Backbone as a printed PyTorch tensor [residue, N CA C, xyz], in Angstrom:
tensor([[[-52.5940,  13.8970, -57.6940],
         [-51.3540,  13.2260, -57.3880],
         [-50.8750,  12.5560, -58.6700]],

        [[-49.6150,  12.7310, -58.9700],
         [-49.0780,  12.1670, -60.2070],
         [-48.8390,  10.6690, -60.0540]],

        [[-48.6760,  10.0140, -61.1740],
         [-48.4370,   8.5760, -61.1870],
         [-47.1240,   8.2380, -60.4860]],

        [[-46.1070,   9.0400, -60.6880],
         [-44.8070,   8.7990, -60.0600],
         [-44.9310,   8.9020, -58.5400]],

        [[-45.6980,   9.8780, -58.0590],
         [-45.9020,  10.0270, -56.6140],
         [-46.6130,   8.8090, -56.0380]],

        [[-47.6270,   8.3130, -56.7540],
         [-48.3540,   7.1390, -56.2950],
         [-47.4430,   5.9110, -56.2340]],

        [[-46.5870,   5.7470, -57.2190],
         [-45.6600,   4.6120, -57.2550],
         [-44.6730,   4.7070, -56.0870]],

        [[-44.1370,   5.9000, -55.8510],
         [-43.1900,   6.0870, -54.7510],
         [-43.8860,   5.8250, -53.4150]],

        [[-45.0830,   6.3030, -53.2400],
         [-45.8320,   6.0740, -52.0080],
         [-46.1040,   4.5800, -51.8070]],

        [[-46.5710,   3.9210, -52.8570],
         [-46.8550,   2.4830, -52.7620],
         [-45.5730,   1.7070, -52.4320]],

        [[-44.4850,   2.0370, -53.0710],
         [-43.2130,   1.3680, -52.8120],
         [-42.7570,   1.6080, -51.3740]],

        [[-42.9300,   2.8300, -50.8920],
         [-42.5650,   3.1540, -49.5120],
         [-43.4020,   2.3510, -48.5240]],

        [[-44.7030,   2.2560, -48.7800],
         [-45.5900,   1.5000, -47.8880],
         [-45.1990,   0.0200, -47.8880]],

        [[-44.9460,  -0.5380, -49.0700],
         [-44.5740,  -1.9510, -49.1670],
         [-43.2610,  -2.2020, -48.4310]],

        [[-42.2620,  -1.3530, -48.6300],
         [-40.9760,  -1.5220, -47.9530],
         [-41.1190,  -1.3770, -46.4370]],

        [[-41.9180,  -0.4210, -45.9910],
         [-42.1190,  -0.2110, -44.5570],
         [-42.8120,  -1.4180, -43.9260]],

        [[-43.8880,  -1.8870, -44.5520],
         [-44.6110,  -3.0520, -44.0340],
         [-43.6980,  -4.2800, -44.0500]],

        [[-42.9330,  -4.4470, -45.1020],
         [-42.0060,  -5.5740, -45.1920],
         [-40.9340,  -5.5190, -44.1110]],

        [[-40.4120,  -4.3210, -43.8490],
         [-39.3880,  -4.1570, -42.8210],
         [-39.9530,  -4.4620, -41.4400]],

        [[-41.1340,  -3.9170, -41.1380],
         [-41.7510,  -4.1560, -39.8300],
         [-42.0490,  -5.6470, -39.6490]],

        [[-42.5980,  -6.2790, -40.6670],
         [-42.9040,  -7.7130, -40.5850],
         [-41.6060,  -8.5120, -40.4090]],

        [[-40.5760,  -8.1450, -41.1390],
         [-39.2910,  -8.8440, -41.0250],
         [-38.6990,  -8.7280, -39.6280]],

        [[-38.7780,  -7.5460, -39.0420],
         [-38.2480,  -7.3420, -37.6920],
         [-39.0320,  -8.1840, -36.6840]],

        [[-40.3490,  -8.2070, -36.8110],
         [-41.1610,  -9.0100, -35.8880],
         [-40.8520, -10.5030, -36.0330]],

        [[-40.7060, -10.9900, -37.2460],
         [-40.3720, -12.3920, -37.4570],
         [-38.9930, -12.7200, -36.8800]],

        [[-38.0420, -11.8230, -37.0840],
         [-36.6860, -12.0360, -36.5550],
         [-36.7110, -12.0830, -35.0290]],

        [[-37.4730, -11.1910, -34.4020],
         [-37.5810, -11.1970, -32.9420],
         [-38.2030, -12.4990, -32.4460]],

        [[-39.2370, -12.9520, -33.1140],
         [-39.8790, -14.2060, -32.7160],
         [-38.9030, -15.3690, -32.8740]],

        [[-38.1380, -15.3770, -33.9480],
         [-37.1480, -16.4290, -34.1830],
         [-36.0620, -16.3880, -33.1080]],

        [[-35.5980, -15.1780, -32.7690],
         [-34.5760, -15.0360, -31.7290],
         [-35.0860, -15.5210, -30.3680]],

        [[-36.3210, -15.1760, -30.0260],
         [-36.9010, -15.6430, -28.7630],
         [-36.9870, -17.1660, -28.7250]],

        [[-37.3850, -17.7570, -29.8290],
         [-37.4850, -19.2180, -29.9020],
         [-36.1080, -19.8580, -29.7320]],

        [[-35.1020, -19.2920, -30.3640],
         [-33.7400, -19.8290, -30.2310],
         [-33.2390, -19.6990, -28.7930]],

        [[-33.5370, -18.5750, -28.1400],
         [-33.1400, -18.4060, -26.7470],
         [-33.8100, -19.4580, -25.8630]],

        [[-35.0710, -19.6900, -26.0990],
         [-35.8110, -20.6890, -25.3260],
         [-35.2220, -22.0820, -25.5510]],

        [[-34.9120, -22.4050, -26.8100],
         [-34.2970, -23.7050, -27.1130],
         [-32.9560, -23.8460, -26.3980]],

        [[-32.2100, -22.7510, -26.2940],
         [-30.9340, -22.7890, -25.5830],
         [-31.1170, -23.1170, -24.1100]],

        [[-32.1310, -22.5500, -23.5060],
         [-32.4240, -22.8340, -22.0950],
         [-32.8070, -24.3040, -21.9340]],

        [[-33.6360, -24.8000, -22.8280],
         [-34.0540, -26.2000, -22.7630],
         [-32.8470, -27.1180, -22.9160]],

        [[-31.9580, -26.7970, -23.8700],
         [-30.7420, -27.6100, -24.0580],
         [-29.8590, -27.5720, -22.8140]],

        [[-29.7430, -26.3990, -22.2010],
         [-28.9460, -26.2840, -20.9760],
         [-29.5240, -27.1460, -19.8610]],

        [[-30.8420, -27.1390, -19.7100],
         [-31.4850, -27.9580, -18.6810],
         [-31.2690, -29.4460, -18.9550]],

        [[-31.3880, -29.8370, -20.2210],
         [-31.1550, -31.2450, -20.5710],
         [-29.7030, -31.6270, -20.2990]],

        [[-28.7800, -30.7520, -20.6380],
         [-27.3540, -31.0100, -20.4050],
         [-27.0850, -31.1320, -18.9030]],

        [[-27.7360, -30.2900, -18.1060],
         [-27.5680, -30.3190, -16.6560],
         [-28.0920, -31.6390, -16.0920]],

        [[-29.2380, -32.0950, -16.5930],
         [-29.7970, -33.3660, -16.1440],
         [-28.8750, -34.5280, -16.5130]],

        [[-28.3220, -34.5060, -17.7400],
         [-27.3960, -35.5700, -18.1390],
         [-26.1500, -35.5600, -17.2600]],

        [[-25.6810, -34.3720, -16.9100],
         [-24.5000, -34.2800, -16.0570],
         [-24.7970, -34.8670, -14.6800]],

        [[-25.9580, -34.5290, -14.1080],
         [-26.3360, -35.0900, -12.8110],
         [-26.4060, -36.6080, -12.8840]],

        [[-27.0100, -37.1360, -13.9530],
         [-27.1200, -38.5810, -14.1260],
         [-25.7350, -39.2160, -14.2660]],

        [[-24.8520, -38.5840, -15.0240],
         [-23.4960, -39.1070, -15.1930],
         [-22.7400, -39.1130, -13.8710]],

        [[-22.9030, -38.0710, -13.0770],
         [-22.2380, -38.0240, -11.7760],
         [-22.7880, -39.1030, -10.8420]],

        [[-24.0890, -39.3300, -10.8920],
         [-24.7020, -40.3780, -10.0820],
         [-24.1490, -41.7480, -10.4860]],

        [[-24.0610, -41.9870, -11.7910],
         [-23.5230, -43.2610, -12.2760],
         [-22.0520, -43.4180, -11.9040]],

        [[-21.3060, -42.3330, -11.9960],
         [-19.8880, -42.3840, -11.6270],
         [-19.7360, -42.7600, -10.1590]],

        [[-20.5500, -42.1770,  -9.3050],
         [-20.4830, -42.5030,  -7.8830],
         [-20.8610, -43.9620,  -7.6490]],

        [[-21.8740, -44.4500,  -8.3600],
         [-22.2390, -45.8630,  -8.2490],
         [-21.0660, -46.7560,  -8.6600]],

        [[-20.3910, -46.3920,  -9.7290],
         [-19.2480, -47.1730, -10.1890],
         [-18.1180, -47.1520,  -9.1620]],

        [[-17.8920, -46.0090,  -8.5540],
         [-16.8560, -45.9210,  -7.5170],
         [-17.1900, -46.8490,  -6.3390]],

        [[-18.4390, -46.8450,  -5.9310],
         [-18.8660, -47.6990,  -4.8170],
         [-18.7070, -49.1660,  -5.2010]],

        [[-19.1570, -49.5270,  -6.4070],
         [-19.0250, -50.9160,  -6.8480],
         [-17.5610, -51.3350,  -6.9280]],

        [[-16.7150, -50.4560,  -7.4250],
         [-15.2860, -50.7600,  -7.5160],
         [-14.7040, -50.9870,  -6.1300]],

        [[-15.0630, -50.1390,  -5.1930],
         [-14.5720, -50.2850,  -3.8240],
         [-15.0330, -51.6150,  -3.2260]],

        [[-16.3050, -51.9800,  -3.4450],
         [-16.8240, -53.2450,  -2.9300],
         [-16.1130, -54.4390,  -3.5760]],

        [[-15.8780, -54.3470,  -4.8760],
         [-15.1900, -55.4460,  -5.5490],
         [-13.7600, -55.6050,  -5.0460]],

        [[-13.0680, -54.4920,  -4.8240],
         [-11.7010, -54.5690,  -4.3010],
         [-11.6900, -55.1770,  -2.8980]],

        [[-12.6390, -54.7760,  -2.0740],
         [-12.7270, -55.3320,  -0.7250],
         [-13.0230, -56.8300,  -0.7830]],

        [[-13.9350, -57.2100,  -1.6600],
         [-14.2730, -58.6240,  -1.8080],
         [-13.0640, -59.4170,  -2.2970]],

        [[-12.3320, -58.8730,  -3.2620],
         [-11.1370, -59.5400,  -3.7720],
         [-10.1000, -59.7150,  -2.6630]],

        [[ -9.9260, -58.6750,  -1.8420],
         [ -8.9630, -58.7700,  -0.7390],
         [ -9.3970, -59.8320,   0.2730]],

        [[-10.6960, -59.9020,   0.5560],
         [-11.1930, -60.9190,   1.4830],
         [-10.9600, -62.3250,   0.9320]],

        [[-11.2180, -62.5050,  -0.3590],
         [-11.0210, -63.8270,  -0.9700],
         [ -9.5430, -64.2100,  -0.9710]],

        [[ -8.6960, -63.2540,  -1.3000],
         [ -7.2570, -63.5400,  -1.3010],
         [ -6.7730, -63.8670,   0.1090]],

        [[ -7.2900, -63.1550,   1.0850],
         [ -6.9130, -63.4190,   2.4820],
         [ -7.4180, -64.7960,   2.9100]],

        [[ -8.5800, -65.1970,   2.4240],
         [ -9.1240, -66.5090,   2.7910],
         [ -8.3330, -67.6210,   2.1130]],

        [[ -7.8540, -67.3660,   0.8850],
         [ -7.0890, -68.4030,   0.1640],
         [ -5.6630, -68.5400,   0.7090]],

        [[ -5.0990, -67.4170,   1.1360],
         [ -3.7200, -67.4070,   1.6120],
         [ -3.6530, -66.7710,   3.0020]],

        [[ -4.1130, -67.4600,   4.0270],
         [ -4.1450, -66.8520,   5.3600],
         [ -2.7540, -66.5730,   5.9160]],

        [[ -1.7370, -67.2930,   5.4700],
         [ -0.3900, -67.0750,   5.9820],
         [  0.2190, -65.7500,   5.5050]],

        [[ -0.2760, -65.1880,   4.4030],
         [  0.2440, -63.9130,   3.8810],
         [ -0.3040, -62.7150,   4.6390]],

        [[ -1.3670, -62.8670,   5.3710],
         [ -1.9970, -61.7380,   6.0400],
         [ -1.3030, -61.3280,   7.3160]],

        [[ -0.3170, -62.1140,   7.8310],
         [  0.3670, -61.8090,   9.0910],
         [  1.4260, -60.8530,   8.8470]]])
């Protein structure tokens, strides 16, 4: 086998191994990114649920405060309630 043939063979083997390794690393990186996306989606969903729960609490508190204010105003000015 000539020296040129050996060099071409070695270069081909190195490029092939490098390509296969690169593809495997890229696939692993892509899988990790997909998994991170799912985790972020779950965290976002949990934050949304928490925000909706807090919003409902605020609505209830606002309603109670308005009712309390109306009761106090009615108690201070009973003649206006007729």
